[in-house]
N, C-alpha and C positions, 0 to 999 in steps of 0.2 A: 457838629456830628463827631462822634467818637471814631477813632481810627479803625477799630475792629468792625464797627458797623459799615463804615465806608468801604473797607476791603471786602467784606462779605457781599455788599451790594454790587461793587465793581465786578467781582468774580461771577456773580449770577448773571449780570448783563453781558459779560464777555461770552458766557456759555449759551446764552439765549439763541443766537443765530443757528448754532448746531442743533439745538433741541427743536427749533422751528423746522429746519430742513428734515430732520429725522422723521418728523410727524407727517411729512408730505409724501411718504411712501404709501401707496395704496396696497392694502392686503389683497392678494389674488383671490378672486372668486370666479368660477366658470363664466366666461363671456366678457370679463373686464378687458382683457387685451384685445380681443377681436373687435369689440365695440369701439374702443379707442382708435384702432387702426382703420376701421371703416369710416370713422369720423375725420380721417385725415391727420391724425395725431401721430407723433413719433413716440415710441414707447421704449423706455429703459427697463429691462427685466432683470431682477436679481433673484436667482435661485439660491436660497440659503436655509440654514438650520440654526436654531438658537444655540446649539451646543458646539457649533463649528468655529474654531478659532480663526481659520482663514476667512470665513464669512464676516466675522466681527472686524477683522483688520480691513477688509474691503469696504465695509460700511463706514468705518472711520475715515478712510481716504475719500470715499464718495461724498460724505457729508462735508468734509473740509473743502473739497473742490467746489461743491455747490455753494458753500458759504462765500467762497472767493469770487465766484462768477454766477450771478443771478440769471444769466442768459440760459443756463442749463434748465432751470426750473421753468423759464418762459417757453422753452422750445420742446420740452418733453414731459411726459407723464412717467412717474417712477412707480413701478409695481414690484412688490416683493412676493415671491412664490415660496411658501413654506415647504421645504424639501420633505419633511416628515409626513405632511398631509398630501402632497402632490407629486412625490418622486416617481410614482408609477402611473401617473395620470396622463391623459392625452396632451395637456399643456407642456409636459416634459418630453414625452416620447415622440410627439409629432415634430419637435425641433431637434431631436437627437441630442438631448442634454446629457452629457456623460456623468455628471456628478453635481453635488451641491457646490457652491462657490463658483458658479458659472454666471457670467453677466452678458446680456445681449442688448443690442440696440436694433429696433425694428421700425420700419416705415413701409406702409402699404403692404405689398406681398414680399418685401425684401428684408433679409437680415443684413444690416449694414456692417455689423461687426460683433465680435465675441471675444471674451477673455475667460479662460478656464483656469481657476485657482491662482490667478495672478494678483499680486498685492502691491506692485510697484506703482507709485503715484503717476509716473509718466505713462505707463501702460493704460491705467484706468482713465487718465485725462484724455489720452488719444481716443479711447472708446467714447467717452462723453462728447468729445469734439465732433465725432461722426454724426451725432444727433442734432448738431446746430444747423 
């Protein structure tokens, strides 16, 4: 095998876990969160916008933490709420979401934790740990 082929293959396999985790976010549609909660699941909710640099940073941190610890994926469903589509919707207003780049962990009728515009790995990890 040529060195260039080997390096390209190794790089693609190294990035695969992040790509796989990124794909496990469920795009929000009305009823998705409520159904999961009624089924006894813990839900991690990411209110984000594609144009938001803070949201992109949060997503990179979340994906890295999920790649490091598969228990997060086993314990929670990850839902992404598009701020541009649902910023004024009940899913946002009923939980008093102040802005995009807000992250929540929900279980049953409870909000276990929230991060607003935080991008620090320790802060996001602490939120994810609440869902375990």
